[in-house]
TITI-516224 format. One record per atom (N, C-alpha, C, CB): residue in one letter; x, y, z. Coordinates in steps of 0.2 Angstrom, whole numbers, plus 5000, padded with zeros to 4 digits. Glycine has a CB too. Example, Ala and Ser with C-alpha at 12.3 -4.5 7.8 and 13.67 -1.06 7.14 Angstrom:
<loses>
A506649725039;A506249785039;A506649845039;A505749785045;S506449895035;S506849955036;S506450005039;S507049975029;
</loses>
This chain:
<loses>
A586350674875;A586750734873;A586250794871;A587250714867;Q586450854872;Q586050914871;Q586550964867;Q585850944877;D586250984862;D586651044858;D586451104861;D586451044850;P586951134865;P586751194869;P586651254864;P587351214873;G586851254858;G586651304853;G585951304851;G587151304848;D585651244851;D585051234848;D584651184852;D585051214841;P584551194859;P584351144864;P583651124862;P584351174871;G583451064864;G582751034864;G582451064871;G582750964864;V581851034872;V581451054878;V581350984882;V580751084876;L581450994888;L581350934893;L580650924894;L581750944900;V580350864892;V579650844893;V579750794898;V579350824886;L579450804904;L579550764910;L578850744913;L579950794915;S578850674915;S578250654919;S578150694925;S578350574920;R577550714926;R577450754932;R577550704939;R576750784932;F577550644937;F577650594943;F578350584944;F577250534941;A578850604940;A579550594942;A579750644948;A579950614935;G580150614952;G580450654958;G580750724956;G580950614962;A581050724950;A581350784948;A580850834946;A581850774943;A580250814944;A579750864941;A579650924946;A579150824940;E579650914952;E579550974957;E580051024956;E579450954964;E580651004954;E581251044954;E581351084948;E581851014957;M581151054942;M581351074936;M580751114932;M581551014931;E580651174935;E580151214933;E580151234925;E580051274937;E580651224922;E580751244915;E580551184911;E581451264913;A580451124913;A580251074909;A579451074908;A580351004913;L579251044903;L578551034901;L578350974905;L578351034894;L577950984910;L577650924914;L577050894911;L577550944921;V577050824911;V576450794908;V576250734912;V576650764901;N575650714911;N575450644914;N575550594908;N574650654916;P576050554909;P576150504904;P575650454902;P576750464906;H575050454906;H574550414905;H573950444901;H574250384912;D574050514900;D573550554896;D573850564889;D573450614900;T573650524885;T573950534878;T573750594875;T573650474873;D573250624876;D573050694873;D573550744876;D572350714875;E573650744883;E574150794886;E574850784883;E574050784893;M575050714882;M575650704879;M575750734872;M575750624879;A575250724868;A575250754862;A575350834862;A574650734858;R574950864866;R574950934867;R575650964869;R574450964872;R575950924874;R576550954876;R577150934871;R576750914883;L577050884868;L577550864863;L577550914857;L577550794860;H576950934855;H576850984850;H577151054853;H576050994848;Q576951074859;Q577251134862;Q577951134862;Q576951144869;A578251074863;A579051074863;A579351084856;A579251004866;I579051044851;I579251054845;I579151124842;I578851004840;A578651154843;A578451224841;A578751274844;A577751234840;M579151264850;M579351314854;M579951354851;M579651284861;P579951424851;P580451464848;P581151454851;P580251534848;R581651454847;R582351444849;R582451484856;R582851464844;A582251554856;A582451594861;A582151564868;A582151664860;E581551544868;E581251514874;E581551444876;E580451504873;R581751404871;R582151344872;R582751354875;R582251304866;C583151404873;C583751424876;C583751454883;C584151484871;A583151494884;A583051524891;A582951464896;A582551574891;R582551414894;R582351364898;R582951314899;R581851314895;H583351304894;H583951264894;H584451294899;H584251254887;E584551364898;E585051394903;E584851394910;E585151464900;A584251404911;A583951404918;A584051334921;A583251434918;L583851284917;L583951214920;L584651204921;L583651164915;M585151224917;M585851204918;M586151244924;M586251224912;A585951304925;A586151344931;A585851314937;A585851414930;R585251294937;R584951264943;R585351194945;R584251244942;I585451154940;I585751084942;I586451094943;I585651034936;S586751144941;S587451154942;S587551184949;S587851194937;A587051224952;A587151264958;A587151224964;A586551314958;R586751164964;R586751124970;R586951054969;R585951124973;S587151024974;S587350954974;S586850904977;S588050944977;V586950844977;V586550794980;V586650804988;V586750724978;D587250824990;D587250834997;D586850895000;D588050854999;D586750944996;D586250994997;D585550974998;D586351054992;W585350934993;W584750904993;W584650854999;W584650864986;A585050815000;A585050775006;A584950815013;A585650725007;A585350865013;A585250905020;A584550935020;A585850955020;D584350965015;D583650995015;D583150945016;D583551025008;F583150885013;F582650835014;F582650805021;F582850775009;L583250795024;L583250775031;L583050835036;L583950755033;A583150895034;A582850945038;A582150945038;A583151015036;V581850935032;V581050935032;V580850875036;V580850925025;L581150815036;L580950755039;L581050765047;L581350695037;Q581550805049;Q581650815056;Q581150865059;Q582350845057;K580850905055;K580350955057;K579650915057;K580351015053;G579650855055;G579050825055;G578650835049;G578650845061;G578950865044;G578650875037;G578650815033;G578950935034;D578250825028;D578250765023;D578650795017;D577550745021;A579250775016;A579650795010;A579350775003;A580350765011;S578850735003;S578650714996;S577950754995;S578450644996;Q577750804999;Q577150834997;Q577250904993;Q576850855004;G577850914990;G577850964985;G578151034988;G577250974982;R578351024994;R578651094997;R579351075000;R578151115003;H579851114998;H580551105000;H580751165003;H580951084993;P581251155007;P581551205011;P581851265007;P582151175016;G582051245001;G582351294997;G581851334993;G582851264992;G581151324994;G580751364989;G579951344991;G580851344982;G579551364987;G578851364988;G578551294985;G578451424985;P577851294985;P577551234983;P577651224976;P576851244985;A577651154975;A577651134968;A576951144965;A577851054967;G576951144958;G576251154955;G576251134948;G576051224956;E575751154944;E575751134937;E576251184934;E575051154934;H576451154928;H576951194924;H576751204917;H577651164925;G576951254914;G576851264907;G577251324905;G576151274905;T577251374909;T577651434907;T578151464913;T577151494905;G578151424918;G578651444923;G578251444930;G578951514922;G578651454935;G578251454942;G578751464947;G577951384943;G578551464953;G578951474959;G579251414963;G578651524963;R579351364960;R579651304963;R580351314966;R579551244959;G580451284971;G581051294975;G581651244972;G581051284982;S582151254976;S582751214974;S582751144978;S583451254975;G583151104976;G583251034980;G583650984976;G582551004981;Y583450924975;Y583850874971;Y583950904964;Y583450814971;R584550894963;R584850914956;R585150854953;R585250974957;P584850814949;P585150764945;P585750784941;P584650724941;G586350754942;G586950774939;G587250834941;G586750784931;A587050864947;A587350924949;A588150924949;A587050944956;G588450974947;G589150974947;G589450934941;G589450944953;T589050904937;T589350864931;T589350894925;T589050794931;V588950954924;V588850984918;V589351054918;V588151004917;P589751054913;P590151114913;P589751184912;P590651114907;P589951234916;P589551294916;P589551324909;P589751344921;E590051314905;E590051354899;E589551314893;E590751354896;S589251264895;S588851224890;S588251264887;S588551164894;S587951314891;S587451344888;S587651414885;S586951364893;A588251434885;A588451494882;A588351494874;A589251504883;A588251444871;A588151444864;A587451464862;A588251374861;C587051464867;C586351484865;C586251564864;C585851464871;R586751594867;R586751674866;R586851694859;R587151704871;P586551744857;P586651764850;P587351794849;P586151824848;
</loses>
């Protein structure tokens, strides 16, 4: 559960399939304890305004596309002879390191369509 009025920060393994798509998450190597500590500290110290902005962007992204959209994009990459696991998706650019944002594309959206769109409205002042 997430309090949309005072959201937390998604800290996600960079090895998770969803990591390429969730550019607002703080990505970590779960095997690097120093990096884990830095990212957890970053998440805990993050100002509410930034947490709200990240939360709203994530909610908008996962609500915008369904698993059917992801599957169609994934199959299109495979049919073109591409490697769908190499960090490039039909909906956007290459995946990369994350900390403050980036230009990753759209694709698989866990829970797409299951989150009410008004859930992030409480973040606004």
